[in-house]
N, C-alpha and C positions, 0 to 999 in steps of 0.2 A: 185325660184319663182321671177318674176319681179314685179315692182311696179303696173303695170296694173292688173296683176293677183291678187295681194293682195287687191287692191281696189275693184275689181269685185268679189272677193271670197264671197260665201255664208256662209263660216265657220267663226264664230266670233273668234275662237281661232287664226286663221291666222291673222286677222286684229289686235287683241289685242297684239299678239306677236310683230307685226310690230310697233305698237304704243310704246310698251315697249322699243324696240330697238331704236326708234327715241328719246325717252326721255333720254336714257342713252347717246346717241351720243350728244344730245344738252347739257347735263350737262358737258360732257368732253370738248366740244368746248367752252362753257361758261367759265369753270375753266381755260382753257389754255389762253384765251384772257383777262380775268380779271387779271391773273398773269402778262401777257405781258403789259397790260395797267399800272399796278402798277409799274412795272420795268421802264416804260417810264415816270413815274411821274404823271400819271393821279390821280386826287382826287377821293375819294369815291363818291362824288356828280356827277362828270363827268361820272363815270362808271354806277352809278344808272340811270342817265338820258339816257345813251345809251341803257341800258337794259329795260327802262320803269318801273323801280322800285325805291324805296326810297334809299337814301345813307345808311340809317340805315339798311335796309334789306340786301343790298349787303355786307356791312361791317360785319354784323352778320354772314353771310354765308361764307365769305372768309377772314375776317380780323384776323384770328388766327395766 
């Protein structure tokens, strides 16, 4: 099923599965790039600013 079919679907299950898949993908991309930013010396504040969240929030999530 392509993106247009998902958007145009009258079946909520189709749309909700797509939303779940997008959330999982976004989490993977975020984690990868937070790790990359840290390896390149970015501060938690810089990362939080780039993500539109507080430095405390991003540190709590990835600072382990």
